[in-house]
GUVONU-995223 format. One record per residue (C-alpha): y, x, z; residue number from 1; residue in three letters. Coordinates in steps of 0.02 Angstrom, whole numbers, plus 50000, padded with zeros to 5 digits. Layout:
<mimis>
((Y X Z) NUM "ALA")
...
</mimis>
This chain:
<mimis>
((51369 49039 49336) 1 "LEU")
((51431 48870 49232) 2 "PRO")
((51522 48911 49055) 3 "PRO")
((51686 48849 49158) 4 "ALA")
((51659 48972 49277) 5 "LEU")
((51615 49107 49181) 6 "GLN")
((51786 49126 49081) 7 "GLY")
((51856 49136 49263) 8 "LEU")
((51730 49257 49313) 9 "MET")
((51778 49369 49136) 10 "GLY")
((51969 49355 49191) 11 "GLN")
((51928 49418 49357) 12 "ALA")
((51849 49577 49280) 13 "ASN")
((51994 49582 49174) 14 "LEU")
((52123 49585 49315) 15 "CYS")
((52031 49719 49416) 16 "TYR")
((52000 49822 49258) 17 "ALA")
((52197 49822 49242) 18 "ARG")
((52229 49848 49413) 19 "GLY")
((52295 49698 49473) 20 "ASP")
((52170 49698 49631) 21 "THR")
((52260 49536 49688) 22 "ALA")
((52233 49421 49561) 23 "MET")
((52063 49473 49530) 24 "ALA")
((52020 49457 49707) 25 "GLU")
((52090 49256 49707) 26 "LYS")
((52002 49228 49558) 27 "LEU")
((51831 49284 49645) 28 "CYS")
((51893 49189 49801) 29 "LEU")
((51898 49032 49708) 30 "GLU")
((51724 49065 49611) 31 "ILE")
((51658 49087 49791) 32 "ILE")
((51741 48914 49817) 33 "ARG")
((51667 48829 49689) 34 "GLN")
((51482 48925 49662) 35 "GLU")
((51462 49027 49830) 36 "PRO")
((51270 49067 49782) 37 "MET")
((51335 49162 49607) 38 "ALA")
((51329 49354 49651) 39 "ALA")
((51448 49401 49524) 40 "GLU")
((51603 49380 49624) 41 "PRO")
((51543 49483 49769) 42 "TYR")
((51506 49626 49645) 43 "ILE")
((51667 49626 49592) 44 "THR")
((51741 49614 49775) 45 "LEU")
((51656 49747 49828) 46 "SER")
((51706 49864 49693) 47 "GLN")
((51887 49799 49765) 48 "LEU")
((51838 49882 49929) 49 "TYR")
((51746 50026 49889) 50 "GLU")
((51868 50140 49903) 51 "ASN")
((51974 50052 50049) 52 "SER")
((51866 49999 50165) 53 "ASP")
((51656 50036 50142) 54 "GLU")
((51593 49922 50282) 55 "GLU")
((51662 49775 50189) 56 "LYS")
((51599 49856 50019) 57 "TYR")
((51429 49870 50105) 58 "LYS")
((51438 49697 50181) 59 "GLU")
((51494 49605 50001) 60 "LEU")
((51349 49699 49911) 61 "LEU")
((51226 49636 50005) 62 "LEU")
((51277 49482 50015) 63 "ILE")
((51264 49467 49808) 64 "ALA")
((51082 49533 49852) 65 "ALA")
((51054 49392 49970) 66 "HIS")
((51099 49262 49844) 67 "VAL")
((51031 49321 49698) 68 "ASN")
((50867 49388 49763) 69 "SER")
((50780 49484 49644) 70 "THR")
((50718 49661 49636) 71 "SER")
((50848 49726 49500) 72 "HIS")
((50978 49665 49625) 73 "GLN")
((50921 49724 49767) 74 "TRP")
((50878 49900 49684) 75 "LEU")
((51050 49878 49613) 76 "GLN")
((51131 49903 49790) 77 "VAL")
((50983 50011 49842) 78 "ALA")
((51035 50141 49736) 79 "ASP")
((51218 50129 49804) 80 "ILE")
((51188 50144 49961) 81 "MET")
((51063 50284 49925) 82 "ARG")
((51218 50379 49852) 83 "GLU")
((51333 50342 49987) 84 "LYS")
((51216 50420 50104) 85 "GLY")
((51153 50260 50201) 86 "ASN")
((50970 50276 50189) 87 "LEU")
((50914 50137 50298) 88 "ARG")
((51014 50028 50220) 89 "GLN")
((50936 50067 50074) 90 "ALA")
((50764 50050 50129) 91 "SER")
((50807 49892 50193) 92 "PHE")
((50866 49846 50006) 93 "CYS")
((50693 49925 49932) 94 "LEU")
((50595 49819 50050) 95 "ALA")
((50672 49668 49990) 96 "LYS")
((50640 49719 49808) 97 "ALA")
((50469 49762 49850) 98 "THR")
((50462 49582 49897) 99 "ARG")
((50532 49513 49735) 100 "CYS")
((50406 49626 49641) 101 "ASP")
((50253 49682 49745) 102 "PRO")
((50167 49742 49597) 103 "LYS")
((50297 49860 49559) 104 "ASN")
((50251 50029 49622) 105 "LEU")
((50401 50121 49563) 106 "GLU")
((50497 50035 49698) 107 "ILE")
((50367 50037 49825) 108 "ARG")
((50349 50251 49789) 109 "LEU")
((50555 50266 49797) 110 "LYS")
((50547 50177 49991) 111 "ARG")
((50421 50300 50026) 112 "ILE")
((50536 50444 49978) 113 "ASP")
((50675 50369 50082) 114 "ILE")
((50593 50349 50241) 115 "LEU")
((50498 50516 50209) 116 "GLY")
((50681 50586 50214) 117 "ARG")
((50720 50493 50350) 118 "LEU")
((50582 50557 50460) 119 "GLY")
((50507 50387 50481) 120 "ASP")
((50306 50430 50480) 121 "GLU")
((50227 50284 50540) 122 "LYS")
((50327 50150 50407) 123 "HIS")
((50323 50265 50288) 124 "GLU")
((50133 50289 50310) 125 "LEU")
((50106 50086 50315) 126 "HIS")
((50196 50076 50154) 127 "CYS")
((50081 50206 50072) 128 "ARG")
((49916 50081 50170) 129 "PHE")
((50017 49911 50091) 130 "CYS")
((50020 50020 49905) 131 "MET")
((49848 50026 49898) 132 "LEU")
((49811 49862 49867) 133 "GLY")
((49924 49869 49694) 134 "PHE")
((49886 50023 49630) 135 "ILE")
((49771 49967 49482) 136 "PRO")
((49605 50025 49441) 137 "LYS")
((49640 50134 49287) 138 "GLU")
((49745 50246 49397) 139 "ASP")
((49579 50278 49499) 140 "HIS")
((49613 50454 49540) 141 "LYS")
((49782 50424 49631) 142 "TYR")
((49704 50267 49716) 143 "LEU")
((49577 50343 49796) 144 "ILE")
((49677 50517 49838) 145 "SER")
((49806 50419 49934) 146 "GLN")
((49681 50312 50018) 147 "ALA")
((49600 50473 50062) 148 "LYS")
((49771 50532 50131) 149 "MET")
((49802 50372 50221) 150 "VAL")
((49646 50345 50285) 151 "ALA")
((49654 50546 50360) 152 "MET")
((49815 50502 50447) 153 "LYS")
((49750 50347 50543) 154 "TYR")
((49618 50445 50584) 155 "HIS")
((49727 50585 50668) 156 "GLU")
((49817 50427 50757) 157 "GLU")
((49642 50364 50823) 158 "GLY")
((49667 50204 50725) 159 "LEU")
((49478 50209 50663) 160 "ILE")
((49470 50024 50588) 161 "THR")
((49642 50058 50513) 162 "LYS")
((49584 50218 50418) 163 "SER")
((49434 50124 50356) 164 "LEU")
((49533 49967 50279) 165 "ASP")
((49634 50116 50167) 166 "ALA")
((49456 50184 50116) 167 "MET")
((49378 50008 50083) 168 "LEU")
((49545 49950 49976) 169 "LYS")
((49478 50091 49840) 170 "ALA")
((49311 50079 49865) 171 "TYR")
((49314 49909 49833) 172 "ASN")
((49424 49904 49676) 173 "LYS")
((49336 50083 49623) 174 "VAL")
((49179 50118 49677) 175 "PRO")
((49092 50188 49538) 176 "GLU")
((49216 50330 49548) 177 "HIS")
((49184 50392 49719) 178 "PHE")
((49123 50555 49706) 179 "ASN")
((48977 50646 49827) 180 "THR")
((49123 50701 49947) 181 "GLU")
((49209 50524 49952) 182 "ASP")
((49052 50468 49992) 183 "VAL")
((49015 50554 50125) 184 "HIS")
((49191 50530 50194) 185 "ALA")
((49172 50337 50170) 186 "PHE")
((48995 50348 50257) 187 "ILE")
((49078 50426 50416) 188 "GLU")
((49224 50290 50419) 189 "LEU")
((49076 50156 50416) 190 "LEU")
((48986 50244 50538) 191 "MET")
((49118 50250 50677) 192 "ASN")
((49159 50076 50644) 193 "ASN")
((48960 50029 50667) 194 "LYS")
((48943 49943 50509) 195 "GLN")
((48775 50029 50467) 196 "PHE")
((48717 49880 50347) 197 "ARG")
((48856 49917 50245) 198 "LYS")
((48826 50124 50267) 199 "CYS")
((48645 50081 50189) 200 "LEU")
((48733 49984 50035) 201 "SER")
((48826 50131 49989) 202 "VAL")
((48671 50242 49997) 203 "LEU")
((48592 50122 49891) 204 "VAL")
((48734 50107 49766) 205 "SER")
((48750 50325 49755) 206 "HIS")
((48593 50395 49793) 207 "THR")
((48450 50308 49730) 208 "GLY")
((48397 50239 49881) 209 "LEU")
((48279 50063 49868) 210 "LYS")
((48281 49955 50016) 211 "LEU")
((48142 49789 50046) 212 "LYS")
((48210 49675 50153) 213 "CYS")
((48145 49507 50245) 214 "LYS")
((48239 49363 50278) 215 "GLN")
((48199 49331 50507) 216 "LYS")
((48363 49206 50516) 217 "SER")
((48529 49115 50425) 218 "LYS")
((48607 49273 50481) 219 "ASP")
((48491 49407 50507) 220 "SER")
((48346 49511 50402) 221 "TYR")
((48222 49655 50425) 222 "GLU")
((48216 49795 50320) 223 "ILE")
((48020 49821 50267) 224 "THR")
((48008 49962 50174) 225 "ASP")
((48108 50078 50078) 226 "LEU")
((48100 50232 49941) 227 "VAL")
((48198 50374 49971) 228 "ILE")
((48228 50490 49846) 229 "PRO")
((48176 50652 49853) 230 "ASP")
((48356 50732 49786) 231 "ASP")
((48464 50647 49940) 232 "MET")
((48576 50771 50021) 233 "LEU")
((48529 50825 50188) 234 "VAL")
((48703 50756 50264) 235 "ASP")
((48662 50595 50162) 236 "LEU")
((48474 50573 50238) 237 "ARG")
((48522 50614 50412) 238 "THR")
((48646 50478 50394) 239 "LYS")
((48529 50358 50327) 240 "MET")
((48397 50402 50464) 241 "CYS")
((48552 50351 50603) 242 "ILE")
((48585 50187 50530) 243 "CYS")
((48401 50143 50514) 244 "LEU")
((48398 50199 50708) 245 "VAL")
((48535 50097 50739) 246 "GLN")
((48481 49923 50642) 247 "LEU")
((48316 49936 50762) 248 "LYS")
((48215 49979 50606) 249 "ALA")
((48074 50052 50714) 250 "PHE")
((47935 49999 50604) 251 "ASN")
((47993 50114 50455) 252 "LEU")
((48009 50272 50604) 253 "VAL")
((47835 50376 50564) 254 "ASP")
((47905 50355 50390) 255 "GLU")
((48066 50424 50422) 256 "LEU")
((47979 50577 50535) 257 "ILE")
((47871 50611 50385) 258 "GLU")
((48028 50628 50268) 259 "ASN")
((48142 50726 50381) 260 "ILE")
((47980 50852 50393) 261 "TYR")
((47963 50857 50207) 262 "THR")
((48138 50857 50147) 263 "PHE")
((48240 50942 50276) 264 "ILE")
((48233 51139 50316) 265 "ASP")
((48204 51158 50522) 266 "VAL")
((48360 51260 50513) 267 "ASP")
((48440 51158 50431) 268 "SER")
</mimis>
């Protein structure tokens, strides 16, 4: 507000504090007439209606948040809506706050909590998925656990590509923190999505597998040789074989069969 209207706003708040609601309302409306995009008069007006007209009260708070679209303002309104039991409106306000401050995980978690209380599993899962991109590398344990949980939920719903996208958000950020179990789950999703080259790339990074390739054309290459570590786990060794067959690396079949005979127990 400009200085002249700041003084008027102070008078309006003073009138409200003294119980002179009629004058407080009159002053607020005058400020709005001169400066309709200021939030303060709408907030004071909303307080006048808090105990007498709940719909008017909420409406004025929402106007205040819209004209002063900051995360703080939306959070303030969201807290009021939550206290009043209007969880759906609180979720809407938190979504607005997130757009103003997308890196703020606290706001995202507040909305996820409310969506959980509303039983809105679809939007809760979507919010968790979106949050993965903003969890910092330092919180790698939390990032990977959230990615695995989101991936599992999407997988249960048959959304295989979405499930992989969730794991990719974590892997692309902190591949060095993926343990053996995480790598297994990630490769399984890659194979389900027929991303066999990416599977081999992950195996090279996490198992010591070495590949030699020859460029065939601009967009394709042939795997000419490989060195398979002796201590590669059975599950990963079999996945490697499947990927190479899917990529038509038939020149390596004899070597792969010999490796299977040597390193995979017959009963296994």
